[in-house]
C-alpha positions as CSV (number, residue, x, y, z in Angstrom):
1,M,16.5,15.9,-26.9
2,G,16.9,20.0,-27.3
3,E,16.1,20.6,-23.7
4,Q,19.3,21.8,-21.5
5,R,19.6,19.3,-18.6
6,E,20.3,20.9,-15.2
7,P,23.2,19.7,-13.2
8,L,23.3,16.2,-12.0
9,N,23.3,15.6,-8.0
10,P,27.1,14.5,-7.3
11,Y,25.5,12.5,-4.5
12,R,23.0,10.4,-6.4
13,W,24.7,7.0,-6.0
14,L,24.8,7.5,-2.2
15,I,21.4,8.8,-2.4
16,L,20.5,5.5,-4.3
17,I,21.8,3.4,-1.6
18,G,19.5,5.4,1.1
19,L,16.2,4.9,-1.3
20,V,17.0,1.4,-1.9
21,T,17.5,0.2,1.3
22,A,14.2,2.1,2.4
23,A,12.2,0.0,-0.2
24,I,13.9,-3.1,1.1
25,L,12.9,-2.4,4.7
26,E,9.4,-1.5,3.7
27,V,9.0,-5.0,1.4
28,L,10.9,-7.1,4.0
29,D,8.4,-6.1,6.5
30,T,5.4,-7.5,4.6
31,T,6.8,-10.9,5.1
32,I,9.2,-11.1,7.8
33,V,6.6,-11.0,10.5
34,N,4.5,-14.0,9.1
35,V,6.9,-16.7,10.5
36,A,6.7,-14.9,14.1
37,L,2.8,-14.8,14.1
38,A,2.6,-18.1,16.5
39,T,5.2,-16.8,18.5
40,I,3.8,-13.4,19.2
41,A,0.2,-15.1,19.6
42,G,1.5,-17.3,22.2
43,N,3.3,-14.6,24.2
44,M,0.4,-12.3,24.1
45,G,-2.0,-14.8,24.6
46,A,-4.0,-13.9,21.0
47,T,-5.9,-16.4,18.7
48,T,-4.8,-17.0,15.4
49,E,-7.6,-14.6,13.9
50,E,-6.6,-11.8,16.5
51,V,-2.5,-12.2,15.6
52,A,-3.5,-12.0,11.8
53,W,-4.0,-8.2,12.4
54,V,-0.4,-7.7,12.8
55,S,0.0,-8.5,9.3
56,T,-3.3,-7.1,8.1
57,G,-3.2,-3.9,9.6
58,Y,0.5,-3.1,8.0
59,I,-0.9,-3.9,4.6
60,L,-4.1,-2.0,5.2
61,S,-2.8,1.3,5.7
62,N,0.0,0.8,3.1
63,V,-2.4,0.1,0.3
64,I,-4.4,3.4,1.7
65,V,-1.4,5.5,1.7
66,L,0.1,4.3,-1.6
67,P,-2.2,6.1,-4.1
68,M,-1.6,9.3,-2.1
69,T,2.1,9.6,-2.0
70,A,2.6,11.6,-5.1
71,W,0.0,14.1,-3.7
72,L,1.8,14.2,-0.1
73,A,5.0,14.8,-1.7
74,S,3.9,17.9,-3.2
75,V,2.4,19.1,-0.3
76,F,5.2,18.7,2.0
77,G,8.0,18.5,-0.5
78,R,9.7,15.2,-1.7
79,R,12.7,15.7,0.7
80,R,10.8,16.4,3.9
81,Y,8.1,13.8,3.0
82,L,10.6,11.2,2.5
83,T,12.8,11.9,5.2
84,G,9.7,12.2,7.6
85,S,8.4,8.5,6.4
86,I,11.5,6.8,6.7
87,V,11.6,8.5,10.4
88,A,8.2,7.4,11.1
89,F,8.7,4.1,9.8
90,I,11.7,3.6,12.0
91,V,9.9,4.6,15.3
92,A,6.9,2.6,14.7
93,S,9.3,-0.1,14.2
94,F,11.1,0.2,17.8
95,L,7.4,0.9,19.3
96,C,6.3,-2.3,17.8
97,G,8.9,-4.1,19.5
98,H,8.5,-2.4,22.6
99,S,4.6,-3.4,22.4
100,T,3.1,-5.1,25.5
101,S,-0.2,-6.1,24.1
102,L,-1.4,-7.3,20.9
103,W,-3.6,-4.3,20.0
104,E,-0.7,-2.0,20.9
105,L,1.3,-3.8,18.1
106,V,-1.5,-3.8,15.7
107,F,-1.7,0.1,16.3
108,F,1.9,0.5,15.5
109,R,2.2,-1.8,12.7
110,I,-0.8,0.6,11.1
111,L,1.7,3.5,11.8
112,Q,4.5,1.5,10.3
113,G,2.5,0.6,7.2
114,A,1.4,4.2,6.8
115,G,5.1,5.4,6.7
116,G,6.3,2.9,4.7
117,A,4.1,3.8,1.5
118,A,6.6,6.3,0.4
119,L,9.6,4.2,0.9
120,L,8.4,2.4,-2.3
121,S,6.6,4.8,-4.5
122,T,8.5,7.9,-3.6
123,S,11.8,6.3,-3.6
124,Q,11.3,4.9,-7.1
125,A,10.2,8.1,-8.2
126,T,12.8,10.0,-6.9
127,I,15.6,7.4,-8.7
128,R,13.7,8.0,-11.9
129,E,14.3,11.9,-11.8
130,I,17.9,12.3,-10.4
131,F,19.6,10.0,-12.8
132,P,20.0,10.5,-16.7
133,A,18.2,8.1,-18.7
134,E,21.3,6.2,-19.9
135,Q,21.6,4.9,-16.3
136,Q,17.9,4.1,-15.8
137,G,18.5,0.3,-16.5
138,T,21.1,0.2,-14.0
139,V,19.4,1.8,-11.2
140,Q,16.0,0.8,-11.8
141,S,17.4,-3.0,-12.0
142,L,18.8,-2.3,-8.5
143,Y,15.7,-0.9,-7.2
144,V,13.8,-3.9,-8.5
145,L,16.4,-6.3,-7.2
146,G,15.7,-5.1,-3.6
147,V,11.6,-5.1,-3.9
148,I,11.8,-8.6,-5.5
149,V,14.3,-10.5,-3.2
150,A,13.3,-8.9,0.1
151,P,10.1,-10.9,0.3
152,T,11.9,-14.3,-0.5
153,V,14.4,-13.5,2.4
154,G,11.9,-12.1,4.7
155,P,10.6,-15.4,5.9
156,Y,14.2,-17.0,6.6
157,L,15.2,-13.9,8.4
158,G,12.2,-13.6,10.4
159,G,12.5,-17.3,11.4
160,Y,16.5,-16.8,12.4
161,L,15.6,-13.6,14.4
162,T,12.7,-15.4,16.0
163,D,14.5,-18.7,16.9
164,N,17.8,-17.1,17.9
165,Y,16.8,-14.1,19.9
166,S,13.1,-13.0,20.0
167,W,10.6,-11.8,17.9
168,P,10.9,-8.0,18.9
169,W,14.3,-8.2,17.1
170,I,12.1,-8.6,13.7
171,F,11.0,-5.0,14.3
172,Y,14.3,-3.5,15.8
173,V,16.4,-4.6,13.1
174,N,14.9,-1.7,11.2
175,V,16.2,0.8,13.3
176,P,19.8,1.2,12.8
177,I,19.2,0.4,8.7
178,G,16.5,3.3,8.7
179,I,18.5,5.9,10.6
180,V,21.4,5.5,8.0
181,S,19.0,5.7,5.1
182,A,16.9,8.5,6.9
183,L,20.4,10.5,7.3
184,I,21.4,10.0,3.6
185,V,18.0,11.2,2.3
186,G,17.7,14.1,4.5
187,T,21.0,15.7,3.8
188,L,21.8,14.8,0.5
189,L,18.5,14.8,-1.4
190,G,16.6,18.0,-2.7
191,D,13.3,18.7,-3.4
192,S,12.0,17.8,-7.0
193,K,11.4,20.8,-9.2
194,H,8.2,19.0,-10.5
195,R,5.3,19.6,-8.4
196,M,1.5,19.8,-8.6
197,E,0.1,23.0,-9.5
198,N,-2.7,22.7,-6.9
199,I,-2.1,20.8,-3.7
200,K,-5.1,21.7,-1.9
201,V,-6.9,19.0,0.1
202,D,-9.4,16.6,-1.8
203,F,-11.2,15.5,1.3
204,P,-13.9,13.7,-0.7
205,G,-11.4,12.0,-2.8
206,I,-9.1,10.8,0.4
207,L,-12.3,9.5,2.4
208,L,-13.5,7.5,-0.7
209,L,-10.0,6.2,-1.3
210,A,-9.6,5.1,2.3
211,L,-13.0,3.6,2.4
212,G,-12.8,1.9,-0.9
213,L,-9.0,0.4,-0.6
214,G,-9.4,-0.4,2.9
215,S,-12.7,-2.3,2.6
216,L,-11.2,-4.1,-0.5
217,Q,-8.0,-5.0,1.3
218,Y,-10.0,-6.2,4.6
219,V,-12.3,-8.6,2.1
220,L,-8.8,-9.8,0.6
221,E,-7.3,-10.5,3.7
222,E,-10.1,-11.7,5.7
223,G,-12.2,-13.4,3.0
224,N,-11.0,-16.9,3.2
225,I,-11.0,-17.2,7.0
226,K,-14.5,-15.8,7.1
227,D,-15.9,-18.3,4.2
228,W,-16.3,-15.2,2.1
229,F,-19.8,-14.1,1.3
230,T,-21.5,-16.3,4.0
231,D,-20.0,-13.6,6.5
232,P,-22.2,-10.7,7.0
233,S,-19.2,-8.3,7.2
234,I,-17.5,-9.4,4.2
235,C,-20.9,-8.9,2.1
236,V,-20.9,-5.4,3.6
237,L,-17.4,-4.4,3.0
238,S,-17.5,-5.8,-0.3
239,L,-20.5,-3.5,-1.4
240,L,-18.5,-0.7,0.5
241,A,-15.6,-1.2,-1.4
242,G,-17.4,-1.4,-4.9
243,V,-19.6,1.9,-4.2
244,C,-16.4,3.8,-2.6
245,L,-14.0,2.7,-5.5
246,T,-16.5,3.5,-8.2
247,S,-17.3,6.8,-6.8
248,L,-13.5,7.7,-6.4
249,V,-13.0,7.3,-10.1
250,I,-16.1,9.4,-11.2
251,W,-15.1,12.1,-8.4
252,E,-11.2,12.1,-9.6
253,L,-12.2,12.4,-13.3
254,S,-14.9,15.0,-12.6
255,P,-14.3,18.5,-13.9
256,Y,-15.6,19.8,-10.7
257,N,-12.7,18.3,-8.8
258,R,-9.7,20.7,-9.2
259,N,-7.5,19.2,-7.1
260,P,-7.9,15.5,-7.5
261,V,-5.6,13.4,-4.8
262,I,-5.1,10.8,-7.5
263,N,-4.4,12.0,-11.2
264,L,-6.2,9.3,-13.1
265,W,-5.9,11.0,-16.4
266,V,-2.1,9.6,-16.3
267,L,-3.6,6.1,-17.1
268,K,-4.4,7.6,-20.9
269,N,-0.8,6.8,-21.0
270,R,-0.7,3.4,-22.9
271,E,2.6,1.9,-21.4
272,L,1.5,2.8,-18.1
273,S,-1.8,1.0,-18.3
274,A,-0.4,-1.9,-19.7
275,A,2.4,-1.9,-17.0
276,L,-0.2,-1.9,-14.4
277,V,-2.1,-4.8,-15.4
278,L,1.2,-6.8,-16.1
279,F,2.1,-5.8,-12.3
280,L,-1.2,-6.8,-10.8
281,A,-0.3,-10.4,-12.4
282,L,3.3,-10.3,-11.2
283,G,2.2,-9.3,-7.7
284,F,0.0,-12.3,-8.0
285,G,2.7,-14.4,-8.9
286,L,5.3,-13.2,-6.7
287,Y,3.5,-13.0,-3.4
288,G,1.3,-15.8,-4.2
289,G,4.4,-18.0,-4.9
290,I,6.0,-17.0,-1.6
291,F,2.9,-17.9,0.1
292,I,2.1,-21.3,-1.1
293,F,5.5,-22.5,-1.5
294,P,6.6,-22.7,2.4
295,L,3.2,-24.2,3.0
296,F,3.9,-26.9,0.5
297,V,7.3,-27.8,1.5
298,Q,6.9,-27.4,5.4
299,S,3.3,-29.1,5.7
300,I,4.0,-31.9,2.5
301,L,7.5,-32.5,2.4
302,G,8.5,-31.8,6.0
303,F,11.0,-28.9,5.4
304,T,12.0,-26.5,8.2
305,P,11.8,-23.1,8.0
306,T,15.6,-22.9,7.7
307,V,15.7,-25.4,4.9
308,T,12.7,-23.6,3.3
309,G,14.7,-20.4,3.3
310,E,17.8,-22.0,1.9
311,A,15.7,-23.7,-1.2
312,L,14.4,-20.1,-1.8
313,M,17.9,-18.4,-1.8
314,P,19.3,-19.5,-4.9
315,G,16.0,-18.1,-6.7
316,G,17.0,-14.6,-5.2
317,I,20.6,-14.8,-6.6
318,A,19.1,-15.7,-10.2
319,T,16.7,-12.7,-9.7
320,G,19.5,-10.3,-8.7
321,F,21.9,-11.9,-11.5
322,T,19.0,-11.1,-14.4
323,A,17.5,-7.9,-13.2
324,I,21.3,-6.3,-13.1
325,L,21.8,-8.0,-16.6
326,C,18.4,-6.6,-18.0
327,G,19.3,-3.2,-16.7
328,Q,22.7,-3.1,-18.6
329,L,21.1,-4.5,-21.9
330,L,18.6,-1.8,-21.7
331,N,21.1,0.8,-20.6
332,R,22.5,1.5,-24.0
333,K,21.5,4.3,-26.2
334,N,21.0,1.6,-29.1
335,P,20.1,-1.6,-27.1
336,V,20.7,-5.0,-28.8
337,V,17.6,-6.3,-27.6
338,K,14.1,-5.0,-26.8
339,P,12.1,-4.7,-23.5
340,Q,9.2,-6.9,-24.9
341,A,11.9,-9.8,-26.0
342,L,13.3,-9.7,-22.3
343,I,9.4,-9.8,-20.8
344,V,8.3,-12.7,-23.0
345,I,11.6,-14.7,-21.9
346,G,10.9,-13.6,-18.4
347,M,7.3,-15.0,-18.9
348,A,8.5,-18.3,-20.4
349,L,10.9,-18.9,-17.7
350,F,8.5,-17.8,-14.9
351,T,5.5,-20.1,-16.4
352,Y,7.8,-23.1,-16.8
353,S,8.6,-23.0,-13.3
354,M,5.2,-22.9,-12.2
355,W,4.5,-25.8,-14.5
356,D,7.6,-27.9,-12.9
357,L,6.4,-27.0,-9.6
358,A,3.1,-28.2,-10.1
359,H,4.4,-31.7,-11.0
360,M,6.2,-32.3,-7.4
361,T,4.8,-35.1,-5.3
362,D,4.6,-35.8,-1.7
363,Q,7.9,-37.8,-2.1
364,S,9.9,-34.9,-3.7
365,G,12.8,-33.1,-1.8
366,E,14.8,-30.0,-1.7
367,P,17.0,-30.9,-5.2
368,D,13.5,-31.3,-6.9
369,T,12.4,-27.8,-6.3
370,R,16.0,-26.3,-6.9
371,V,15.7,-25.7,-10.7
372,A,12.3,-24.7,-10.8
373,L,12.9,-21.8,-8.1
374,I,16.1,-20.7,-10.1
375,L,14.0,-20.4,-13.0
376,R,11.3,-18.6,-11.3
377,G,13.8,-16.0,-9.8
378,A,15.4,-15.6,-13.1
379,G,12.2,-15.1,-14.9
380,L,11.2,-12.4,-12.1
381,G,14.3,-10.5,-12.6
382,M,13.6,-10.6,-16.5
383,L,9.9,-9.3,-15.9
384,F,10.4,-6.4,-13.2
385,T,13.1,-4.4,-14.7
386,P,12.0,-4.3,-18.4
387,I,8.5,-3.5,-17.5
388,N,9.5,-0.7,-15.0
389,L,11.6,1.1,-17.7
390,A,9.0,0.6,-20.2
391,A,6.4,2.0,-18.0
392,F,8.2,5.3,-17.1
393,S,9.7,5.7,-20.6
394,S,7.0,8.1,-21.7
395,L,6.1,9.7,-18.2
396,K,7.0,13.3,-17.5
397,G,7.2,15.5,-14.5
398,V,4.6,15.2,-12.2
399,E,3.4,11.8,-13.9
400,I,6.4,10.2,-12.5
401,P,5.6,10.0,-8.9
402,Q,2.0,9.3,-10.0
403,G,3.1,6.2,-12.2
404,A,5.2,5.3,-9.7
405,S,2.4,5.1,-6.6
406,M,0.0,3.1,-9.1
407,L,2.9,0.5,-10.2
408,N,3.4,-0.5,-6.4
409,L,0.0,-0.3,-5.2
410,M,-1.2,-3.0,-8.2
411,R,1.7,-4.9,-7.2
412,Q,0.8,-4.7,-3.6
413,L,-3.0,-5.6,-4.5
414,G,-2.0,-8.4,-6.9
415,G,0.0,-9.8,-3.8
416,S,-3.3,-9.7,-1.8
417,L,-5.5,-10.9,-4.5
418,G,-2.8,-13.8,-4.9
419,I,-2.9,-15.1,-1.3
420,A,-7.0,-14.6,-1.3
421,V,-7.5,-16.6,-4.5
422,L,-5.1,-19.3,-3.7
423,S,-6.2,-19.9,-0.2
424,F,-9.9,-20.2,-1.6
425,F,-8.8,-22.1,-4.6
426,M,-6.6,-24.7,-2.5
427,T,-9.3,-25.0,0.0
428,R,-11.7,-26.0,-2.6
429,R,-9.7,-28.1,-4.9
430,S,-8.2,-30.1,-1.9
431,A,-12.0,-31.0,-1.0
432,M,-12.4,-32.3,-4.5
433,H,-9.3,-34.1,-4.9
434,Y,-10.2,-35.8,-1.5
435,S,-13.7,-36.8,-2.6
436,M,-12.3,-38.4,-5.6
437,L,-9.4,-40.3,-4.2
438,A,-11.8,-41.4,-1.2
439,S,-14.0,-42.8,-3.9
440,H,-11.3,-45.2,-4.8
441,A,-10.7,-46.0,-1.3
442,F,-12.6,-49.4,-1.0
443,T,-12.1,-53.3,-0.4
444,G,-11.8,-54.7,-3.7
445,N,-9.5,-52.2,-5.4
446,P,-6.0,-53.8,-6.0
447,A,-4.3,-50.8,-5.4
448,W,-5.8,-49.8,-2.1
449,E,-5.8,-53.3,-0.7
450,Q,-1.9,-53.5,-1.5
451,R,-1.2,-50.6,0.4
452,Y,-3.6,-51.5,3.2
453,N,-2.1,-54.8,3.7
454,G,1.2,-53.7,3.5
455,A,0.7,-51.3,6.2
456,L,-1.4,-54.0,8.2
457,Q,1.6,-56.4,8.1
458,G,4.0,-53.7,9.2
459,L,2.0,-52.8,12.2
460,Q,1.6,-56.5,13.1
461,A,5.1,-57.0,12.9
462,S,5.9,-54.1,15.4
463,G,3.8,-56.0,17.8
464,L,0.1,-54.3,17.6
465,S,-2.7,-56.9,18.0
466,L,-4.9,-57.4,14.7
467,P,-7.6,-55.0,15.6
468,E,-4.9,-52.4,16.9
469,A,-3.1,-52.9,13.3
470,Q,-6.3,-52.6,11.5
471,Q,-7.3,-49.2,13.0
472,A,-4.1,-47.8,12.8
473,A,-3.6,-49.1,9.2
474,Y,-6.9,-47.5,8.4
475,R,-5.8,-44.3,9.9
476,M,-2.7,-44.3,7.9
477,M,-4.4,-44.7,4.5
478,T,-7.0,-42.0,5.3
479,G,-3.8,-39.5,6.1
480,L,-2.4,-40.8,2.9
481,V,-5.4,-39.4,1.1
482,K,-5.5,-36.3,2.6
483,T,-1.8,-36.0,1.8
484,Q,-2.2,-36.9,-1.9
485,A,-5.5,-34.6,-1.9
486,A,-3.4,-31.4,-0.6
487,T,-0.4,-32.3,-2.9
488,L,-2.8,-32.2,-5.9
489,S,-4.3,-28.7,-4.7
490,F,-0.8,-27.2,-4.5
491,N,-0.1,-28.4,-7.8
492,D,-3.3,-26.8,-9.1
493,A,-2.2,-23.5,-7.5
494,F,1.2,-23.6,-9.0
495,L,-0.6,-23.9,-12.4
496,L,-3.0,-21.3,-11.7
497,I,-0.3,-18.7,-10.9
498,G,1.5,-19.9,-14.3
499,A,-2.0,-19.3,-16.0
500,S,-2.4,-15.5,-14.6
501,V,1.0,-14.7,-16.1
502,V,-0.3,-16.1,-19.7
503,L,-3.2,-14.7,-19.2
504,V,-2.1,-11.0,-19.0
505,S,1.1,-11.7,-21.7
506,P,-1.3,-9.6,-24.6
507,M,-0.5,-6.5,-22.3
508,V,3.4,-6.7,-23.8
509,L,2.2,-5.7,-27.3
510,L,0.9,-2.5,-25.8
511,L,4.6,-1.6,-24.6
512,R,6.6,0.5,-26.7
513,S,10.3,0.8,-26.9
514,G,11.4,4.2,-27.9
515,P,15.1,5.3,-27.9
516,Q,16.4,6.3,-24.3
517,G,17.1,9.8,-25.7
518,Q,13.4,10.3,-26.1
519,Q,12.3,9.2,-22.6
520,S,11.1,11.5,-19.9
521,E,12.6,14.5,-18.5
522,T,15.1,12.8,-16.0
523,A,18.5,13.7,-14.4
524,Q,16.8,16.4,-12.9
525,D,18.7,18.7,-10.3
526,A,18.0,16.9,-6.8
527,H,20.1,19.5,-4.6
């Protein structure tokens, strides 16, 4: 601790509001649009596959730019790059709302996603630099709170705006909030004193990065829709992603590359590497859960979008509570609890919540989901905050923005991987369960006959003739089998999410918990 600190920025708490708000807007826009896609498709005469590009284009550009944010911040300066990204995001948001054709909307969503990358990684790196070590627990928990809760709130807010106003308002809502954020950041934040020594353009690295991550993201987004490797485009892009990403790693680590766009040498840091694996699994669980839970409760249990949002809300509140609690517990110079202990508790809560959700039936209701969703939210809050702090604990100087960009990239890729894997998994498991259940649907099976005869008698009592009642009863029984098969596939998907967290749990052992005073150079002057 011998190094003399520079003066703290007196406006750092106000800057925090601007940074966290910007991060919330970016994450919110990954999910807020999903519930409005059907309405947008209807208004613009687009097919389901075409309108999906409104989401895919945003995530594609976001994933490509995320790893480059540290380099871009060094090239343009942190304040200019971050402020410019916020302005680009809100301008693109306004143009999205004004779009008159689908491909015009997709184009502006791509611009919006590119601008949004800095709102995550550069914001988080800035928070790490402008606050002292003893305040990192609080400020990182506030950042985590926004990043975790926003995907949960997104579908509810999107549905409300679409139902009560019109779909362009899911984009217009970004404008006034973004303007406030841009004014705060642009006027109060200074450039970082930590900048890369060589900021020449790494054209081969940028090209390989764009082709590799872009192809990978497309495969994850479209693979299940196109039946994976039966589609030639998925095969070609999978090969392209593998070749480009392998070449990228070799080139970025090559001694001949004097100005890598991504500093992969930072992965020698044990804490960061372990945190990246954990973030991949957490992205899988966070976005995967937000993906399958609304599908289950709306298609099987008959929840409306509003009821779905209300069911998810207590979990979001639990996330906020535990994230801030963990921040306060870890803020002390001599914490009474280690980050590893909180992470293990968070994993246990999250895994139990998935096990609980995996035992719901087609007769479950909103009260049956409440405890599991609250535990899920509490577990997420106890995971992201300690892992963030542990990951940044030994990063210094220019390593901080590099680490932030990688952590956010892994969370985003984990989410895309989760949605892709779960979609494929549920499709296959549903077919398997249907085949198994249908094998028991035959005359002579007492359970089948009891249900069939009960339906038949009820239909006849309603006035149908015997032949009509027999056909209707058979259709009802077939629908029941399909519903049961789908329910079981959702159960399996929740178990898979829980298993993914358990699988990466050994990574916790690689996280060290050095004292706050020995952490990286934080609290640098940001004026």
